[in-house]
C-alpha positions in Angstrom: -8.6 6.4 -6.0 -10.9 8.8 -7.9 -12.0 5.9 -10.1 -12.7 3.7 -7.1 -14.8 6.5 -5.6 -16.8 6.7 -8.8 -17.2 2.9 -8.9 -18.4 2.9 -5.2 -20.9 5.7 -5.8 -22.3 3.8 -8.8 -22.8 0.7 -6.7 -24.8 2.7 -4.2 -27.0 4.2 -6.9 -27.8 1.2 -9.1 -31.3 -0.2 -9.1 -32.3 -3.3 -7.2 -32.5 -5.2 -10.5 -29.0 -4.1 -11.5 -27.7 -5.1 -8.1 -29.3 -8.5 -8.3 -27.9 -9.1 -11.8 -24.4 -8.1 -10.8 -24.5 -9.9 -7.5 -25.7 -13.2 -8.9 -23.3 -13.0 -11.9 -20.4 -13.0 -9.5 -21.7 -16.0 -7.5 -22.9 -13.9 -4.5 -25.0 -15.6 -1.9 -28.8 -15.1 -2.7 -29.6 -14.7 1.0 -27.1 -11.8 1.4 -28.6 -10.2 -1.7 -32.0 -10.2 0.0 -30.4 -8.4 3.0 -28.7 -5.8 0.8 -31.9 -5.1 -1.1 -33.8 -4.6 2.2 -31.0 -2.5 3.5 -31.4 -0.1 0.6 -34.9 0.7 1.7 -34.0 1.7 5.2 -33.1 5.2 6.4 -29.7 3.9 7.5 -28.8 3.4 3.8 -28.2 7.2 3.4 -25.9 7.1 6.5 -24.1 4.2 4.8 -23.7 6.2 1.6 -22.4 9.3 3.5 -19.9 7.1 5.3 -18.6 5.7 2.1 -18.2 9.2 0.5 -16.3 10.5 3.6 -14.1 7.4 3.6 -13.2 7.6 -0.1 -12.8 11.4 0.0 -10.2 11.0 2.8 -8.3 8.4 0.6 -8.4 10.7 -2.4 -6.9 13.5 -0.3 -4.1 11.3 0.8 -3.5 10.0 -2.7 -3.1 13.6 -3.9 -0.2 14.3 -1.7 3.0 14.5 -3.7 5.1 12.1 -1.5 4.7 8.4 -1.8 5.2 7.8 1.9 3.5 5.7 4.4 2.3 8.2 7.1 0.5 6.4 10.0 -0.7 9.7 11.4 -2.2 10.7 8.0 -3.9 7.3 7.7 -5.6 7.9 11.0 -7.6 10.6 9.3 -9.4 8.0 7.2 -12.6 6.6 8.8 -12.3 2.9 9.9 -14.2 0.2 8.0 -14.7 -1.4 11.4 -17.0 1.5 12.1 -19.1 0.6 9.1 -19.5 -2.9 10.3 -20.3 -1.8 13.8 -23.0 0.6 12.6 -24.6 -1.8 10.2 -23.5 0.0 7.0 -23.7 -3.1 4.8 -22.7 -1.5 1.6 -19.7 0.3 3.0 -18.6 -2.8 4.8 -18.8 -4.8 1.6 -17.3 -2.2 -0.9 -14.6 -0.6 1.2 -13.0 -3.6 2.9 -10.1 -3.8 0.3 -8.9 -0.2 0.8 -7.2 -0.5 4.2 -3.8 -1.5 2.8 -3.8 0.7 -0.3 -1.3 3.2 1.2 1.0 0.4 2.4 0.9 -1.2 -1.1 1.7 2.2 -2.7 4.6 2.8 -0.3 5.9 -0.8 -0.9 5.8 -0.3 -4.7 7.7 3.1 -4.3 10.2 1.3 -2.1 10.8 -1.4 -4.7 11.3 1.2 -7.5 13.7 3.3 -5.4 15.7 0.2 -4.3 16.0 -0.9 -7.9 17.2 2.5 -9.0 19.8 2.5 -6.1 20.9 -1.0 -7.0 21.6 0.1 -10.6 23.7 3.0 -9.2 25.6 0.4 -7.1 26.3 -1.7 -10.1 27.6 1.3 -12.0 29.9 2.1 -9.1 31.1 -1.5 -9.1 31.9 -1.3 -12.8 34.0 1.9 -12.2 35.8 0.5 -9.2 37.2 -2.9 -10.2 34.2 -4.9 -8.9 34.4 -3.2 -5.5 31.2 -2.3 -3.7 30.7 1.1 -2.0 31.2 1.3 1.7 27.8 3.0 1.9 25.2 4.4 -0.4 26.5 7.9 0.4 29.4 7.1 -1.9 27.1 7.1 -4.8 26.2 10.8 -4.3 26.4 13.0 -6.3 28.0 11.2 -9.2 25.6 8.3 -9.6 22.6 9.5 -7.5 21.5 13.0 -6.7 20.7 11.7 -3.2 20.1 8.4 -1.5 16.4 7.8 -2.1 14.3 8.0 1.0 12.5 4.9 2.4 8.8 5.6 2.0 8.0 4.0 5.3 10.2 6.3 7.5 11.6 8.9 5.2 15.2 7.9 6.2 17.7 7.0 3.4 17.3 3.4 2.1 19.5 1.0 3.8 22.4 -1.0 2.3 24.2 -4.1 3.6 27.0 -6.1 2.1 26.6 -9.9 2.0 29.4 -12.4 3.0 29.9 -13.0 -0.8 30.3 -10.1 -3.2 26.6 -9.5 -3.1 24.5 -7.0 -1.2 21.0 -5.9 -0.3 19.3 -2.5 -0.6 16.2 -2.4 1.6 13.3 -0.6 3.2 12.2 -1.1 6.7 8.7 -2.0 5.5 5.3 -1.4 7.1 6.4 -2.2 10.7 9.0 0.7 10.3 11.6 -1.5 12.1 15.1 -2.1 10.7 15.7 -5.8 10.7 19.0 -5.6 9.0 17.8 -6.4 5.5 16.2 -9.6 6.5 13.0 -10.2 4.4 11.3 -12.8 6.6 11.3 -14.1 10.2 13.2 -17.4 10.8 9.9 -19.3 10.6 9.0 -17.6 7.3 5.7 -16.4 8.6 6.3 -12.7 9.2 7.3 -10.2 6.6 10.1 -8.0 7.8 12.2 -5.7 5.6 11.4 -5.1 1.9 14.6 -6.4 0.3 16.2 -6.0 -3.1 19.1 -8.5 -3.3 22.0 -8.9 -5.7 24.0 -12.1 -5.1 27.5 -12.7 -6.6 
């Protein structure tokens, strides 16, 4: 996040010539480039820059927290990119649009790592108990896990569900924070539900 902030500041501070070269090199629309160059000469450009700094500073503060957890309340402290669009902050609207899901992606990555660590503990349990699965993840503690890892999306222990075969799933409730029973997608396949790590046998 600190690197992204430095990159964004650099994009606000480059010359018109550097902006044009970078914009056209990436296939940007020449008409939009004209608008951006004109925007840089207006008083609102400094407001635009200040908004970007506030936005990125808020993200850096969240990223510095020790827990990799998705906290909707904490995310509300970050200024909304919709505000940049509404106020005509052209550079902020352009440069900051990709940040909105960063906390969710970070929490999802943490969930995947924790689920994989838990799955390995389940497999070690299975090896020690004649190919039998634990009744719950609590049975892995403290011999195979110090504690059942928390789900980054609600800070409750990761969930576990046996499958009709000898397989199982370890899962997180995901960004909607709703337990769908370890189902990864809706029946029509269009909606992401839980974040599932599955072992089939």
